[in-house]
C-alpha positions in Angstrom: -48.5 -39.9 -6.1 -47.3 -39.0 -2.7 -46.9 -35.3 -1.9 -45.3 -35.9 1.5 -42.5 -33.3 2.2 -41.7 -34.2 5.8 -42.0 -37.1 8.3 -45.3 -39.0 8.2 -47.6 -37.9 10.9 -48.0 -41.4 12.2 -44.2 -42.2 12.0 -42.3 -43.3 15.0 -41.0 -40.1 16.8 -37.4 -40.2 15.7 -35.1 -37.6 14.2 -31.4 -37.1 13.9 -30.1 -35.3 17.0 -28.9 -32.4 14.7 -31.9 -32.2 12.5 -32.8 -28.8 14.0 -29.2 -27.5 14.3 -29.0 -24.2 12.3 -25.2 -24.6 11.9 -25.7 -27.9 10.1 -28.2 -26.4 7.7 -26.0 -23.3 7.0 -23.1 -25.6 6.2 -25.2 -27.8 4.0 -26.5 -24.8 2.0 -23.0 -23.4 1.6 -21.7 -26.7 0.4 -24.6 -27.1 -2.0 -24.0 -23.6 -3.3 -20.3 -24.4 -4.1 -21.3 -27.8 -5.4 -23.6 -26.1 -7.9 -20.7 -23.9 -9.1 -18.4 -26.9 -9.3 -20.9 -28.9 -11.3 -21.6 -26.0 -13.6 -17.9 -25.5 -14.3 -17.2 -29.2 -14.9 -20.1 -29.5 -17.3 -19.3 -26.2 -19.0 -15.7 -27.3 -19.5 -16.8 -30.6 -20.9 -19.0 -28.8 -23.4 -16.2 -26.4 -24.2 -13.9 -29.3 -25.1 -16.5 -30.9 -27.4 -16.7 -28.9 -30.7 -20.0 -30.4 -31.7 -21.6 -29.6 -28.4 -20.0 -26.1 -28.2 -21.0 -25.1 -31.7 -24.5 -26.3 -31.2 -25.2 -24.3 -28.0 -23.4 -21.3 -29.5 -25.9 -21.1 -32.4 -28.9 -22.6 -30.5 -30.2 -26.1 -30.7 -33.3 -28.2 -29.8 -33.1 -31.5 -28.1 -34.0 -33.4 -31.3 -31.4 -31.5 -33.4 -28.6 -32.1 -30.9 -29.5 -35.8 -30.4 -29.3 -36.3 -34.2 -26.0 -34.4 -34.4 -24.2 -36.3 -31.7 -26.1 -39.6 -32.3 -27.3 -39.8 -28.7 -30.7 -40.6 -27.1 -33.0 -37.6 -26.7 -33.6 -38.5 -23.1 -29.9 -38.0 -22.2 -29.5 -35.0 -24.4 -32.5 -33.3 -22.8 -31.1 -34.1 -19.3 -27.8 -32.4 -20.2 -29.4 -29.3 -21.7 -31.8 -28.9 -18.8 -29.1 -29.4 -16.2 -27.0 -26.7 -17.9 -30.1 -24.4 -18.1 -30.6 -24.9 -14.3 -27.0 -24.0 -13.7 -27.4 -20.8 -15.7 -25.0 -21.9 -18.4 -27.7 -22.2 -21.0 -30.9 -20.2 -21.6 -34.0 -21.5 -23.4 -36.3 -19.8 -25.8 -39.2 -22.2 -26.5 -37.6 -25.5 -27.4 -34.2 -24.0 -28.4 -31.2 -24.0 -26.0 -28.2 -21.7 -26.3 -25.4 -20.3 -24.2 -26.7 -17.8 -21.7 -25.5 -14.2 -22.2 -23.0 -14.4 -19.3 -21.6 -17.6 -20.8 -21.6 -16.5 -24.5 -17.8 -16.3 -24.7 -17.3 -19.8 -23.3 -15.1 -20.7 -26.3 -12.7 -17.8 -25.3 -12.4 -18.6 -21.6 -11.6 -22.3 -22.0 -8.0 -21.7 -21.1 -8.8 -20.6 -17.5 -11.0 -23.6 -17.0 -8.5 -26.1 -18.6 -5.6 -24.8 -16.5 -7.3 -25.3 -13.1 -9.9 -28.0 -13.8 -7.7 -30.1 -16.1 -4.1 -29.2 -15.2 -4.4 -29.0 -11.5 -7.4 -31.3 -10.7 -5.3 -33.8 -8.8 -3.6 -31.0 -6.8 -6.9 -29.7 -5.4 -8.1 -33.2 -4.5 -5.0 -33.8 -2.5 -5.0 -30.5 -0.6 -4.7 -32.1 2.9 -1.9 -34.5 1.9 0.0 -31.8 0.1 -0.2 -29.5 3.0 1.5 -32.2 5.1 4.1 -33.3 2.6 4.4 -30.7 -0.1 5.5 -31.2 -3.7 2.5 -31.7 -6.0 4.5 -31.4 -9.2 3.7 -35.0 -10.0 0.0 -34.3 -9.6 -0.1 -31.7 -12.4 -1.1 -32.7 -15.9 1.5 -31.0 -18.1 -0.6 -31.3 -21.3 -3.6 -29.6 -19.7 -1.4 -27.0 -18.0 0.2 -26.1 -21.3 -3.1 -26.0 -23.2 -4.8 -24.0 -20.5 -1.9 -21.6 -20.1 -1.9 -21.1 -23.9 -5.6 -20.4 -23.9 -5.0 -17.6 -21.4 -1.7 -16.4 -22.9 -3.4 -15.3 -26.1 -5.4 -12.8 -24.0 -2.9 -11.6 -21.4 0.8 -12.5 -21.8 1.2 -12.5 -25.6 -0.1 -8.9 -26.1 2.2 -7.8 -23.3 5.2 -9.4 -25.0 4.2 -7.9 -28.4 4.1 -4.4 -26.9 7.5 -4.9 -25.1 9.1 -6.2 -28.3 7.7 -3.4 -30.4 9.0 -0.9 -27.8 12.5 -2.5 -27.9 13.0 -1.3 -31.6 14.0 -4.8 -32.7 12.7 -4.4 -36.2 10.0 -6.4 -37.9 11.9 -9.7 -38.0 13.1 -10.6 -34.5 14.4 -14.1 -33.7 12.5 -15.3 -30.6 13.4 -18.2 -28.3 10.6 -19.3 -26.0 11.8 -21.3 -23.0 8.9 -23.5 -21.8 6.8 -22.7 -24.9 3.9 -24.8 -23.8 1.5 -25.4 -26.6 3.1 -22.8 -28.8 0.5 -20.1 -28.4 3.0 -17.4 -27.5 5.1 -18.0 -30.6 2.1 -18.3 -32.8 0.7 -15.0 -31.7 4.0 -13.1 -31.8 4.8 -14.5 -35.3 1.4 -13.3 -36.5 2.0 -9.9 -35.0 5.5 -9.6 -36.5 5.3 -11.1 -40.0 9.0 -11.4 -40.4 9.7 -13.0 -37.0 11.1 -16.5 -36.5 10.8 -18.6 -33.4 12.2 -21.5 -31.6 10.4 -23.2 -28.7 11.8 -25.5 -26.0 9.6 -27.7 -23.8 10.3 -30.6 -21.6 7.2 -32.9 -21.9 7.2 -34.8 -25.2 3.4 -34.7 -25.5 3.4 -30.9 -25.1 6.2 -30.7 -27.8 4.0 -32.7 -30.2 1.0 -30.6 -29.4 2.9 -27.3 -29.9 4.3 -28.5 -33.3 0.8 -29.5 -34.4 -0.7 -26.2 -33.3 2.0 -24.2 -35.1 1.8 -26.2 -38.3 -2.0 -25.8 -38.2 -1.5 -22.0 -38.0 0.7 -22.1 -41.1 3.8 -21.4 -39.2 5.7 -24.6 -39.5 8.3 -23.0 -41.7 9.0 -20.1 -39.3 8.8 -21.8 -35.9 10.7 -24.9 -34.6 9.8 -26.7 -31.4 12.2 -29.1 -29.7 12.4 -31.0 -26.5 14.9 -29.5 -24.0 15.4 -26.7 -21.6 19.1 -26.0 -21.0 20.8 -23.3 -23.1 23.0 -26.1 -24.5 19.8 -27.4 -26.3 20.3 -24.6 -29.0 24.0 -23.6 -28.6 24.3 -22.0 -32.1 21.1 -19.8 -31.9 21.5 -16.0 -31.7 18.1 -14.8 -30.6 17.0 -11.2 -30.1 14.7 -12.2 -27.3 14.4 -15.1 -24.8 10.9 -15.5 -23.5 10.4 -16.9 -20.0 6.7 -16.9 -19.5 5.8 -18.2 -16.0 9.2 -20.0 -15.9 11.4 -18.0 -13.5 9.1 -18.6 -10.4 9.3 -22.3 -11.0 13.1 -22.3 -11.2 13.1 -20.2 -8.1 10.9 -22.6 -6.2 12.9 -25.7 -7.2 16.5 -24.4 -7.4 16.4 -21.5 -4.9 17.7 -18.0 -5.4 21.3 -19.1 -6.3 20.0 -21.7 -8.8 17.8 -19.1 -10.5 20.6 -16.6 -10.8 22.9 -19.2 -12.2 20.2 -20.2 -14.7 19.8 -16.6 -15.9 23.5 -16.1 -16.1 23.7 -19.2 -18.3 21.3 -17.6 -20.7 23.4 -14.4 -20.8 26.5 -16.5 -21.6 24.8 -18.6 -24.2 23.0 -15.7 -25.9 24.9 -12.5 -25.1 22.9 -10.3 -27.4 19.5 -11.4 -26.2 17.1 -9.5 -24.0 14.9 -11.4 -21.6 11.2 -11.2 -21.8 9.6 -12.6 -18.6 6.0 -12.9 -17.4 5.4 -13.3 -13.7 2.5 -13.1 -11.3 3.2 -11.1 -8.2 2.4 -12.6 -4.9 -0.6 -10.5 -3.6 0.4 -11.2 0.0 3.7 -9.5 -0.6 2.4 -6.4 -2.5 -0.4 -5.4 -0.2 -3.2 -6.9 -2.4 -4.2 -9.9 -0.4 -7.8 -8.5 -0.1 -8.2 -9.3 -3.8 -8.1 -13.0 -3.0 -11.3 -12.7 -1.0 -13.1 -9.6 -2.3 -12.4 -9.4 -6.1 -14.3 -11.8 -8.4 -11.2 -12.6 -10.4 -9.1 -12.6 -7.3 -11.3 -15.0 -5.5 -12.3 -17.2 -8.4 -8.9 -17.5 -10.1 -6.0 -16.1 -8.2 -7.0 -17.5 -4.8 -6.6 -21.1 -6.0 -3.7 -20.1 -8.3 -1.7 -18.6 -5.4 -2.4 -21.6 -3.2 -1.3 -24.2 -5.6 2.0 -22.6 -6.1 2.9 -23.2 -2.5 2.5 -27.0 -3.0 4.0 -27.3 -6.5 7.5 -26.0 -5.7 6.9 -22.6 -7.3 7.7 -19.4 -5.6 5.8 -16.2 -6.4 7.5 -13.0 -5.2 7.2 -9.2 -5.5 8.5 -6.7 -8.0 11.5 -5.6 -5.8 12.6 -9.2 -5.5 12.5 -9.7 -9.3 14.5 -6.5 -9.7 17.2 -7.8 -7.3 17.3 -11.2 -9.1 17.7 -9.6 -12.5 20.4 -7.3 -11.2 22.3 -10.1 -9.5 22.2 -12.2 -12.8 23.5 -9.2 -14.8 20.3 -7.9 -16.3 18.6 -4.5 -16.1 14.9 -4.2 -16.3 14.3 -1.5 -18.9 10.5 -1.8 -19.4 7.4 -3.4 -17.8 3.9 -3.9 -19.0 0.6 -5.2 -17.6 -2.4 -7.1 -18.8 -5.2 -5.2 -20.5 -7.7 -4.3 -17.7 -10.6 -5.8 -19.7 -8.9 -9.1 -19.3 -7.4 -8.8 -15.8 -7.7 -5.6 -13.8 -5.9 -6.9 -10.7 -2.5 -5.7 -11.8 -0.9 -9.0 -10.5 0.5 -10.2 -13.8 3.6 -8.3 -15.0 5.7 -8.4 -18.1 9.5 -7.6 -17.9 11.9 -6.6 -20.6 15.5 -6.9 -19.3 18.7 -6.3 -21.2 22.2 -7.4 -20.2 23.6 -4.8 -17.9 25.6 -2.2 -19.9 24.0 -3.1 -23.2 22.5 0.0 -24.9 
């Protein structure tokens, strides 16, 4: 077996002209470092989406056990487990592989991975073209975006909304309308928190509507929550909700319809549902609130918000600051009466904000 690690001593004296260029080596090493992170994330997300694989590495498994479980050749199973071990996703104790300590909550963080890796994969791959020509809305995968957002919502936005609803003294049986309800996670969590609550969800994509209905039925809430396809207030003209939830919706309307279009949309909600308070969830643009350093220096800022902020610029979505949201609510005839933030253990950046806004003049 050859142990040669460099050019043979008797080889023709030839080398690439940049073989000794330190800049080339530095760039290669940097690229390899990021490629390792990319490969680890793609493989981890693949495992996270496969219940058999995920359950096996959660409890610990040998190559033989996993090969039998998933009916796959041991050679390929071992290749997967060792690759994940090399990436630090798995740890090994003797012949048993399990999730490494820092990856032990993989099941819980699937939403963040699905949103960016699944929902926006096509957007990242087209960065140059989108910088030239803009609108990447068509490159988004709405099913993965909805599922990923739902997986995150249960940790950040849903608890915020529950606290704002509880503080609004709406009783134990509020009627909640969720515009852009995604996979139904928000309505599921709120109806669990408020046992007497009833919900209606509206969503545009028919596949997402079907997924939301399936998720809610699986949670035993099929008799309390209805999901339909539609977005305009005319979709549910006879509804009299206590709250209208707009989670990550307003910045999309602002980006696509402009300031006037957003104000008109919000006014249409007030006309259709004059009793209702609005519950909005928005991410503040760190570049407008003096927190741009988070995008480079903070682990969550660099790893999640840096790509998140960028993709909004090419998907016709406009993130703004708190003062702008206050102006827009005021112009539409609503008064912000309470705000809330994400639990610091989930997101300490302070960029995500929940708003409770009542029609101006309503006590």
